[in-house]
C-alpha positions as CSV (number, residue, x, y, z in Angstrom):
1,M,1.1,17.4,-26.1
2,K,1.5,13.7,-25.6
3,E,1.5,12.4,-22.0
4,L,1.9,8.8,-20.4
5,I,2.8,7.4,-17.2
6,L,6.2,6.0,-16.3
7,M,6.4,3.5,-13.6
8,K,9.5,2.3,-12.0
9,S,9.3,-1.4,-10.8
10,G,11.8,-1.5,-7.8
11,E,12.4,-4.8,-6.1
12,I,11.3,-6.8,-9.3
13,A,14.5,-5.7,-10.9
14,L,16.2,-7.9,-8.6
15,K,14.5,-11.1,-9.8
16,G,16.9,-12.4,-12.3
17,L,15.8,-14.7,-14.7
18,N,12.3,-14.5,-13.1
19,R,12.0,-10.9,-13.5
20,G,9.9,-11.0,-17.0
21,S,7.2,-13.1,-15.4
22,F,6.9,-10.5,-12.3
23,E,6.8,-7.7,-14.8
24,D,4.1,-9.6,-16.9
25,L,2.0,-9.9,-13.7
26,L,2.5,-6.3,-12.7
27,I,1.1,-5.1,-16.0
28,K,-1.6,-7.6,-15.7
29,N,-2.6,-6.1,-12.2
30,A,-2.3,-2.4,-13.4
31,K,-4.5,-3.2,-16.4
32,Y,-7.2,-4.5,-14.0
33,R,-7.0,-1.4,-12.0
34,L,-7.2,0.9,-14.9
35,R,-9.7,-0.9,-16.8
36,S,-12.8,1.3,-15.8
37,L,-11.0,4.5,-17.0
38,G,-10.4,3.5,-20.5
39,K,-8.0,1.7,-22.6
40,F,-4.0,1.8,-22.1
41,R,-1.3,0.4,-24.1
42,F,1.3,-1.0,-21.7
43,F,5.1,-1.7,-22.7
44,K,8.1,-2.2,-20.7
45,A,12.0,-1.3,-21.2
46,Q,14.9,-0.7,-18.8
47,S,13.3,-1.5,-15.9
48,T,10.5,0.8,-16.4
49,L,7.0,0.3,-17.5
50,Y,4.9,2.4,-19.6
51,A,1.1,3.0,-19.5
52,E,0.2,5.2,-22.5
53,P,-3.6,6.1,-22.7
54,Q,-5.4,5.4,-26.0
55,D,-7.9,8.1,-25.4
56,E,-7.1,11.8,-24.7
57,N,-10.1,12.2,-22.5
58,I,-8.7,9.6,-19.8
59,D,-8.2,11.1,-16.3
60,L,-4.5,10.5,-15.9
61,D,-4.5,11.9,-12.4
62,E,-6.9,9.1,-11.2
63,A,-4.9,6.7,-13.3
64,V,-1.7,7.6,-11.4
65,E,-3.7,7.5,-8.0
66,R,-4.8,4.0,-8.8
67,L,-1.5,2.9,-9.9
68,S,0.1,4.2,-6.7
69,Q,-1.9,1.3,-4.9
70,V,-0.6,-1.5,-7.2
71,F,2.1,-3.7,-5.5
72,G,5.3,-3.9,-7.5
73,I,5.6,-0.2,-8.3
74,A,8.3,1.7,-6.6
75,A,7.7,5.0,-8.0
76,L,5.7,6.6,-10.9
77,C,4.8,9.8,-12.5
78,R,3.1,11.6,-15.4
79,A,5.4,12.5,-18.1
80,C,5.4,14.4,-21.4
81,V,6.8,12.4,-24.5
82,V,9.1,14.6,-26.7
83,E,11.2,14.0,-29.8
84,K,14.8,13.3,-28.8
85,D,15.9,16.7,-30.2
86,F,17.4,19.1,-27.6
87,D,15.5,22.2,-29.0
88,H,12.2,20.2,-28.7
89,I,13.0,19.1,-25.2
90,C,13.6,22.9,-24.1
91,S,10.4,24.1,-25.5
92,Q,8.2,21.3,-24.3
93,A,9.8,21.7,-20.7
94,K,9.1,25.3,-20.8
95,E,5.2,24.4,-21.7
96,Y,4.8,21.4,-19.7
97,L,6.2,22.4,-16.5
98,A,5.2,26.1,-16.5
99,Q,2.7,25.8,-13.7
100,D,5.1,24.0,-11.4
101,L,7.9,26.6,-12.3
102,L,5.7,29.7,-11.9
103,C,4.9,28.5,-8.2
104,A,8.3,27.6,-7.4
105,N,11.4,29.6,-5.9
106,T,14.0,27.0,-6.5
107,F,14.7,24.3,-9.1
108,K,17.2,21.9,-10.4
109,V,17.5,19.7,-13.6
110,E,18.3,16.1,-13.6
111,A,19.1,14.1,-16.7
112,K,19.2,10.4,-17.5
113,R,20.6,9.3,-20.8
114,S,19.8,5.7,-21.2
115,D,20.2,6.0,-25.1
116,K,23.7,6.7,-25.5
117,S,23.6,7.8,-29.3
118,F,21.8,11.0,-28.0
119,P,24.8,13.7,-28.8
120,M,24.4,15.4,-25.2
121,K,25.7,13.9,-22.0
122,S,23.7,14.2,-19.0
123,P,25.8,17.1,-17.3
124,D,25.4,19.0,-20.4
125,I,21.5,18.3,-20.7
126,C,21.3,19.6,-17.0
127,R,23.5,22.7,-17.8
128,E,21.9,23.8,-20.9
129,L,18.3,23.1,-20.2
130,G,18.6,24.6,-16.5
131,G,20.2,27.9,-18.4
132,F,17.2,28.0,-20.7
133,L,14.8,27.7,-17.9
134,L,16.5,30.4,-15.8
135,E,16.0,32.6,-19.0
136,Q,12.3,31.7,-19.4
137,F,11.4,32.0,-15.7
138,P,13.8,34.8,-14.1
139,H,12.3,34.5,-10.6
140,L,13.8,31.1,-10.2
141,Q,17.2,30.3,-8.4
142,V,19.1,26.9,-8.8
143,D,19.0,24.8,-5.6
144,V,20.8,21.3,-6.1
145,H,20.1,20.3,-2.5
146,E,16.6,21.0,-1.7
147,P,14.7,22.4,-4.7
148,D,11.0,23.1,-4.8
149,V,10.9,21.6,-8.2
150,T,13.3,18.8,-9.7
151,V,13.0,18.9,-13.7
152,T,13.9,15.3,-15.0
153,V,14.6,14.5,-18.4
154,E,15.0,10.8,-19.5
155,I,16.4,10.1,-22.8
156,R,15.4,6.5,-23.4
157,D,15.0,4.1,-26.4
158,F,11.6,5.3,-27.7
159,A,11.6,8.9,-26.9
160,A,12.6,11.7,-24.3
161,Y,10.6,12.2,-21.3
162,I,9.9,15.0,-19.1
163,H,8.6,15.2,-15.6
164,A,8.8,17.1,-12.4
165,R,6.6,15.1,-9.9
166,Q,7.8,11.5,-9.1
167,L,5.5,9.9,-6.6
168,P,6.2,6.9,-4.3
169,G,4.5,3.8,-5.3
170,A,3.0,0.9,-3.0
171,G,6.5,-1.1,-3.2
172,G,6.4,-4.6,-2.6
173,I,5.9,-7.4,-5.4
174,P,2.8,-8.1,-7.6
175,V,-0.3,-9.6,-6.0
176,G,-0.5,-13.2,-7.3
177,S,3.3,-13.8,-7.4
178,S,3.4,-15.5,-4.0
179,G,0.5,-17.7,-4.5
180,K,-2.9,-17.3,-2.4
181,G,-3.9,-16.9,1.2
182,A,-7.1,-16.8,3.1
183,L,-7.5,-13.9,5.6
184,L,-9.6,-14.6,8.6
185,I,-11.1,-11.1,8.9
186,S,-13.1,-10.0,11.9
187,G,-13.8,-6.2,11.3
188,G,-11.1,-4.9,13.7
189,I,-8.0,-2.8,13.1
190,D,-5.6,-5.7,12.8
191,S,-6.8,-8.0,10.3
192,P,-7.2,-5.7,7.3
193,V,-3.7,-4.6,7.9
194,A,-2.4,-8.0,8.1
195,G,-4.2,-8.8,4.7
196,Y,-2.6,-5.6,3.1
197,M,0.7,-6.6,4.4
198,M,0.6,-10.1,2.7
199,A,-0.6,-8.7,-0.3
200,K,2.3,-6.4,-0.5
201,R,4.5,-9.5,-0.4
202,G,2.6,-10.8,-3.5
203,M,-0.2,-13.1,-2.0
204,Q,-3.5,-13.0,-3.6
205,L,-6.1,-12.7,-0.9
206,C,-9.4,-14.6,-0.3
207,A,-11.2,-13.7,2.9
208,V,-13.2,-15.4,5.5
209,H,-15.6,-13.7,7.9
210,F,-17.7,-15.5,10.3
211,V,-21.1,-14.1,11.3
212,S,-23.5,-14.8,14.3
213,P,-27.0,-13.5,13.9
214,P,-28.9,-12.5,15.9
215,Y,-25.9,-11.7,18.0
216,T,-24.3,-9.8,15.3
217,S,-26.2,-7.3,12.8
218,D,-26.1,-6.8,9.1
219,R,-24.0,-3.8,9.7
220,A,-21.2,-5.7,11.1
221,K,-21.0,-7.8,8.0
222,L,-21.4,-4.4,5.9
223,K,-18.5,-3.0,8.0
224,V,-16.3,-6.0,6.9
225,L,-17.2,-5.7,3.3
226,Q,-16.3,-2.1,3.3
227,L,-12.9,-2.9,4.9
228,L,-12.1,-5.6,2.3
229,K,-13.4,-3.0,-0.4
230,Q,-10.6,-0.6,0.8
231,V,-7.8,-3.5,1.0
232,S,-8.9,-4.6,-2.4
233,R,-7.6,-1.5,-3.8
234,Y,-4.2,-2.8,-3.2
235,A,-5.1,-6.5,-3.3
236,M,-7.0,-6.5,-6.4
237,G,-10.3,-8.4,-6.1
238,I,-11.1,-10.6,-2.9
239,E,-13.2,-13.6,-3.0
240,T,-15.0,-13.3,0.4
241,F,-16.7,-16.3,2.2
242,I,-19.3,-15.2,4.9
243,V,-19.6,-18.2,7.1
244,P,-22.8,-18.7,9.6
245,F,-21.3,-19.4,13.0
246,T,-24.3,-19.0,15.6
247,H,-24.8,-22.6,16.1
248,V,-21.0,-23.5,16.7
249,Q,-20.7,-20.7,19.3
250,E,-23.9,-21.7,21.0
251,E,-22.5,-25.4,21.2
252,I,-19.3,-24.2,22.6
253,R,-21.2,-22.1,25.1
254,D,-23.4,-25.1,26.2
255,H,-20.9,-27.9,26.3
256,C,-17.5,-26.6,27.0
257,P,-15.8,-24.7,30.0
258,E,-16.4,-21.0,29.5
259,E,-12.4,-20.3,30.2
260,F,-11.7,-22.2,26.9
261,F,-14.4,-20.7,24.9
262,T,-12.2,-18.3,22.8
263,I,-9.4,-21.0,22.2
264,I,-11.9,-23.5,21.0
265,M,-14.0,-21.0,18.7
266,R,-10.6,-19.9,17.1
267,R,-9.6,-23.6,16.5
268,L,-13.0,-24.4,14.8
269,M,-12.5,-21.2,12.8
270,M,-9.2,-22.2,11.5
271,Q,-10.6,-25.6,10.5
272,V,-13.4,-23.9,8.6
273,A,-10.9,-21.7,6.9
274,Q,-8.7,-24.6,6.0
275,A,-11.6,-26.3,4.4
276,I,-12.0,-23.1,2.3
277,C,-8.3,-23.2,1.4
278,E,-8.8,-26.6,-0.2
279,Q,-11.7,-25.2,-2.1
280,T,-10.0,-22.1,-3.4
281,G,-6.3,-23.2,-3.6
282,A,-5.1,-21.2,-0.9
283,L,-1.7,-22.1,0.6
284,A,-1.8,-20.5,4.0
285,L,-3.9,-18.7,6.6
286,I,-3.5,-15.0,7.3
287,T,-4.5,-13.4,10.9
288,G,-4.1,-10.3,12.6
289,E,-2.9,-11.5,16.0
290,S,-0.4,-9.8,17.9
291,V,1.2,-11.4,20.8
292,G,0.0,-10.2,24.1
293,Q,-2.5,-8.1,22.8
294,V,-5.6,-10.1,24.1
295,A,-5.8,-13.2,26.1
296,S,-6.2,-15.4,22.9
297,Q,-3.1,-14.3,21.8
298,T,-0.6,-15.2,24.2
299,V,2.3,-17.7,23.0
300,Q,0.3,-20.8,24.7
301,A,-3.1,-19.8,23.2
302,I,-1.6,-19.4,19.8
303,A,0.1,-22.7,19.9
304,C,-3.1,-24.4,20.8
305,T,-4.7,-22.8,17.8
306,D,-2.0,-23.8,15.5
307,A,-2.2,-27.4,16.6
308,V,-5.3,-27.5,14.5
309,C,-3.8,-26.2,11.4
310,Q,-2.4,-28.2,8.5
311,V,-1.1,-25.2,6.4
312,P,1.0,-22.4,7.3
313,V,-0.3,-19.6,9.4
314,F,1.0,-16.0,8.6
315,R,0.7,-13.4,11.4
316,P,2.3,-10.2,9.9
317,V,1.4,-7.9,12.7
318,I,2.7,-10.2,15.3
319,G,5.5,-8.2,16.7
320,M,3.8,-4.9,16.3
321,D,2.1,-2.8,18.9
322,K,-1.2,-1.0,18.4
323,R,0.0,2.3,17.8
324,E,2.3,0.8,14.7
325,I,-1.0,-1.1,13.5
326,V,-3.1,1.9,13.6
327,A,-0.5,3.8,11.6
328,V,-0.6,1.3,8.7
329,A,-4.6,1.3,9.2
330,N,-4.6,5.1,8.7
331,R,-2.3,5.0,5.6
332,I,-4.3,2.5,3.7
333,G,-7.7,4.0,4.8
334,T,-9.2,1.0,6.9
335,F,-9.1,2.7,10.5
336,E,-12.3,4.9,10.4
337,T,-14.1,2.0,9.3
338,S,-12.6,-0.5,11.7
339,I,-13.5,1.6,15.0
340,L,-17.3,1.5,13.9
341,P,-19.2,0.3,16.8
342,Y,-20.7,-2.9,15.0
343,E,-19.6,-5.9,17.1
344,D,-18.3,-9.1,15.3
345,C,-18.8,-12.7,16.4
346,C,-15.4,-12.8,18.2
347,T,-17.1,-10.5,20.9
348,V,-20.0,-12.9,21.3
349,F,-20.0,-15.0,24.6
350,T,-16.6,-13.7,25.7
351,P,-15.5,-15.6,28.8
352,R,-15.2,-13.4,32.0
353,H,-12.0,-15.2,32.9
354,P,-10.2,-16.7,29.8
355,R,-7.3,-19.1,30.3
356,T,-4.3,-17.3,29.2
357,R,-1.9,-20.2,29.2
358,P,-4.0,-23.1,28.0
359,K,-2.7,-26.6,27.6
360,L,-3.5,-28.4,24.4
361,A,-4.6,-31.7,26.2
362,E,-7.0,-29.7,28.3
363,I,-8.5,-28.1,25.0
364,Q,-8.6,-31.4,23.2
365,Q,-10.6,-33.0,26.0
366,A,-12.9,-30.1,26.3
367,E,-13.7,-30.5,22.5
368,Q,-14.8,-34.1,22.8
369,A,-18.1,-32.6,23.9
370,L,-18.7,-31.3,20.4
371,D,-19.6,-32.9,17.1
372,I,-16.9,-31.1,15.5
373,P,-17.2,-33.0,11.9
374,G,-21.0,-32.1,12.0
375,L,-20.5,-28.5,12.9
376,L,-17.9,-27.8,10.3
377,Q,-20.1,-29.5,7.5
378,E,-23.0,-27.3,8.6
379,C,-20.8,-24.1,8.4
380,L,-19.4,-25.0,5.0
381,A,-22.9,-25.9,3.6
382,N,-24.3,-22.4,4.2
383,V,-21.5,-20.2,3.0
384,E,-22.1,-17.1,1.2
385,K,-19.8,-16.0,-1.4
386,I,-19.3,-12.2,-2.4
387,W,-16.6,-10.7,-4.9
388,V,-15.2,-7.7,-3.3
389,T,-13.4,-5.0,-5.7
390,P,-12.7,-1.5,-5.3
391,G,-15.8,-0.7,-7.1
392,L,-18.3,-2.8,-5.2
393,E,-21.7,-1.0,-4.5
394,L,-22.8,-1.8,-1.1
395,E,-26.3,-1.8,-0.4
396,T,-26.3,0.5,2.8
397,E,-24.0,3.4,3.8
398,F,-23.0,4.0,7.3
399,A,-24.6,6.7,9.2
């Protein structure tokens, strides 16, 4: 029995003349996610993408799981490929869906006849196939509103396809269709969610993480790589830049007013990240800031931070509360890692009484005590690059 995976592209169908380029990028991303499983042949027709395994030993359940995390796919399923003959459709439906139907109490049949040359119309297919399955599985009853199993038959150009379990996809648009953005990731709950949300809108991600040894440990760095590994299941590979930041923070501590420490630190982080944008071709910065969540995320503080930015700053969780952010983190599998107790550099030298409504002129005056060009050059000269993928093997596992 021949099987393949059907994928419905959802939002891409609305892209008009650009639709083909979106579909091609989606296929490229799907191939990337499946490449370690074996060889697939991809083709497309009528707002549907097909992934046909070229080896009978390929794990199709794992393939479906991976494809369900590829942005641009609205829904997908495993399907049986059948000759466009009604008798064959009936016999294959009985065999292919036997386990599902034996475990169900109710069912219904849906038919989609894209190939209008097929002699039976959709209502006829539903009625005749439903009657056949009732004879083969007499314990079943028909329920057209809330059935346990929906048997779907699609009559398409190439063949007929039978399936019963359509799964939701990740939605959105293909990663890479909206350019590249640099994600400032700390290791908390918010920034991985922010990266996921921008990847869903088609942004390819690179990541920037700041470390401050000996104030932060290797486990804090490992935690961030683990988070990026989870996000990369949706965002494809993520080029990651690990930036040493100890000297910068010590210089701010020694020469700037304590109440401005966090704002000045974030402004320097933004400038480092912008330099990395120039190197990588990234067009925007992405952060996990949410208005009012902490002292550095007031409207005034955000304005002081943005004043140093020459590229757009995207904050996709800015209007979400913590409960909403945590819900997304749980869904994408980053929450449990985010709450591990390994501190990042943002918690180093936290001021006792941070200024919540800073004025830009005050911040700029305080920064005059620093050799900012020298500090930026020092950071960029010692950056470590790591390519993070879903299959990345980390040196240490968490206890």
